[in-house]
C-alpha positions as CSV (number, residue, x, y, z in Angstrom):
1,X,10.1,24.4,-11.3
2,X,10.5,21.1,-9.4
3,X,7.1,20.7,-7.1
4,X,7.7,19.0,-3.7
5,X,6.4,16.0,-4.9
6,X,8.2,15.6,-8.0
7,X,11.4,16.4,-5.8
8,X,10.7,13.7,-3.8
9,X,9.6,11.1,-6.2
10,X,13.2,11.8,-7.9
11,X,15.2,11.8,-4.5
12,X,13.6,9.2,-3.3
13,X,14.2,7.3,-6.6
14,X,10.5,6.3,-6.6
15,X,8.6,4.1,-9.1
16,X,5.4,3.7,-10.1
17,X,3.3,0.7,-7.8
18,X,0.6,-1.5,-9.1
19,X,-1.8,-0.8,-6.1
20,X,-1.5,3.4,-7.2
21,X,1.1,5.8,-5.9
22,X,5.1,5.7,-6.1
23,X,7.5,3.2,-3.9
24,X,11.0,2.2,-3.4
25,X,12.4,-1.1,-1.4
26,X,15.1,0.5,0.5
27,X,15.7,-2.5,2.8
28,X,15.7,-6.1,2.2
29,X,16.3,-8.4,5.2
30,X,19.1,-10.9,4.6
31,X,18.1,-13.3,7.3
32,X,15.5,-15.8,5.7
33,X,12.5,-17.4,7.3
34,X,10.0,-20.1,5.9
35,X,6.5,-19.5,5.1
36,X,3.7,-22.2,3.9
37,X,4.7,-20.3,0.6
38,X,8.4,-21.1,0.9
39,X,11.1,-18.9,1.9
40,X,11.0,-14.9,2.6
41,X,13.4,-12.4,3.8
42,X,12.7,-11.7,7.5
43,X,11.8,-7.8,6.7
44,X,11.3,-5.5,4.0
45,X,10.9,-1.7,3.8
46,X,9.3,0.5,1.6
47,X,8.6,4.3,1.0
48,X,5.8,4.8,-0.6
49,X,4.0,8.1,-1.8
50,X,0.7,8.9,-2.8
51,X,-0.4,12.1,-4.6
52,X,-3.5,14.4,-4.9
53,X,-5.8,11.9,-7.1
54,X,-4.0,8.8,-6.9
55,X,-5.1,6.2,-4.8
56,X,-3.6,2.7,-3.2
57,X,-6.6,0.2,-4.8
58,X,-7.5,-2.3,-2.7
59,X,-5.2,-5.0,-2.2
60,X,-4.0,-7.9,0.5
61,X,-1.0,-9.3,1.6
62,X,-0.3,-13.0,3.0
63,X,2.1,-10.9,5.4
64,X,1.3,-8.5,8.3
65,X,2.2,-4.9,7.3
66,X,3.3,-1.6,9.6
67,X,2.6,1.6,8.1
68,X,4.7,4.7,9.0
69,X,3.9,8.5,8.6
70,X,6.7,10.1,7.4
71,X,5.4,13.4,5.6
72,X,3.3,15.4,4.0
73,X,-0.7,15.7,4.5
74,X,-2.8,13.6,6.2
75,X,-3.6,9.6,5.1
76,X,-6.7,7.7,4.6
77,X,-5.9,4.6,5.4
78,X,-9.0,1.9,5.3
79,X,-8.8,-1.8,6.2
80,X,-11.4,-4.4,5.4
81,X,-11.6,-7.7,7.3
82,X,-13.8,-10.1,5.0
83,X,-14.4,-12.9,7.8
84,X,-16.3,-10.5,10.2
85,X,-17.2,-8.0,7.3
86,X,-15.7,-4.9,8.9
87,X,-14.9,-1.6,7.4
88,X,-12.2,0.6,9.0
89,X,-10.8,4.1,8.2
90,X,-7.8,5.2,10.2
91,X,-6.1,9.1,9.6
92,X,-2.5,8.6,9.9
93,X,-0.7,12.3,10.1
94,X,2.3,13.9,11.4
95,X,-0.3,15.7,14.0
96,X,0.5,15.3,17.6
97,X,-2.9,13.9,18.3
98,X,-3.3,11.5,15.7
99,X,-1.4,8.1,15.1
100,X,2.0,8.3,12.7
101,X,1.6,4.0,12.6
102,X,-1.0,1.5,11.6
103,X,-0.8,-2.4,11.5
104,X,-2.3,-4.0,8.8
105,X,-2.3,-7.5,9.8
106,X,-2.3,-10.7,6.8
107,X,-5.1,-10.9,4.7
108,X,-6.8,-8.1,5.3
109,X,-8.0,-6.0,2.4
110,X,-6.1,-2.4,2.5
111,X,-6.5,0.5,0.5
112,X,-5.4,4.8,1.5
113,X,-5.7,7.6,-0.2
114,X,-4.2,11.4,0.8
115,X,-6.2,13.8,2.3
116,X,-4.5,17.3,0.3
117,X,-1.6,17.1,-1.7
118,X,0.2,14.0,-1.2
119,X,1.5,11.6,1.5
120,X,4.7,10.0,2.0
121,X,4.8,7.0,4.5
122,X,6.6,3.9,4.7
123,X,5.7,0.4,5.1
124,X,7.5,-2.7,6.8
125,X,6.2,-6.2,5.9
126,X,7.3,-9.3,7.8
127,X,7.4,-12.2,6.5
128,X,9.1,-9.4,4.1
129,X,7.4,-9.2,0.8
130,X,7.1,-10.8,-2.7
131,X,5.0,-10.2,-5.6
132,X,3.4,-13.9,-4.8
133,X,2.2,-12.8,-1.8
134,X,0.1,-9.9,-3.2
135,X,-3.2,-9.3,-4.7
136,X,-5.3,-6.6,-5.9
137,X,-8.2,-7.1,-4.4
138,X,-10.4,-7.1,-7.9
139,X,-8.5,-10.0,-8.7
140,X,-9.8,-12.2,-5.9
141,X,-13.4,-14.3,-7.0
142,X,-14.8,-13.9,-3.5
143,X,-15.0,-9.9,-3.2
144,X,-17.7,-9.5,-4.8
145,X,-19.5,-11.4,-2.5
146,X,-18.7,-8.3,0.0
147,X,-19.9,-5.4,-1.9
148,X,-23.4,-5.5,-0.2
149,X,-22.2,-4.7,2.8
150,X,-20.3,-2.2,4.6
151,X,-17.4,-2.9,1.8
152,X,-19.7,-1.8,-1.0
153,X,-19.3,2.0,0.2
154,X,-15.8,2.3,-0.6
155,X,-15.3,-0.4,-3.3
156,X,-14.6,2.2,-5.5
157,X,-11.4,1.6,-4.8
158,X,-10.8,-1.6,-6.6
159,X,-9.8,0.1,-9.7
160,X,-8.5,3.5,-9.3
161,X,-5.2,3.3,-9.1
162,X,-1.9,5.7,-10.0
163,X,-2.7,8.2,-12.9
164,X,-0.7,6.9,-16.0
165,X,2.8,8.3,-16.0
166,X,5.0,7.8,-18.8
167,X,7.6,6.2,-16.2
168,X,4.9,2.8,-15.1
169,X,6.5,-0.6,-16.5
170,X,4.1,-3.1,-17.2
171,X,3.0,-4.4,-13.8
172,X,4.9,-7.8,-12.9
173,X,7.9,-8.5,-14.8
174,X,9.6,-5.1,-14.6
175,X,8.5,-3.8,-11.4
176,X,10.7,-4.4,-8.2
177,X,10.1,-6.7,-6.0
178,X,8.6,-4.9,-3.1
179,X,5.6,-4.3,-1.4
């Protein structure tokens, strides 16, 4: 019997993501924009799925990211602004009384986890996503200086990621270029 989560993974042709969970890029703008890091697509968009027990590990992008809730259980999204040391929680869901979208500005650290069986969201990045602009916070030398402040309470998401699956490619060269 195929579970609803397995059905989504197969139907949307999702692959394991290095930060945890499952994803597939479904749009990459043909328009190019110049950034300090070189040319990038103007915009990219992915499906992103987290199952119960999976976490989107703390990471940061050098571009703005908009999260869109599609279906499933609520998603707990955490953001941390290293400059102000401000930690925030947002719950994205399909409920009428809650937000369905959230914006994470470039340079802000972020992590997420489903609050139930699964959460399917979309992530739109502009300028478009490039793995060269993506960093797991645990790999940033300055992250240890934040472990004694508000960030420390949520630091357990530094190392937790996707459960190991037989489909998991090595992070890097075999991954599709998306967020």
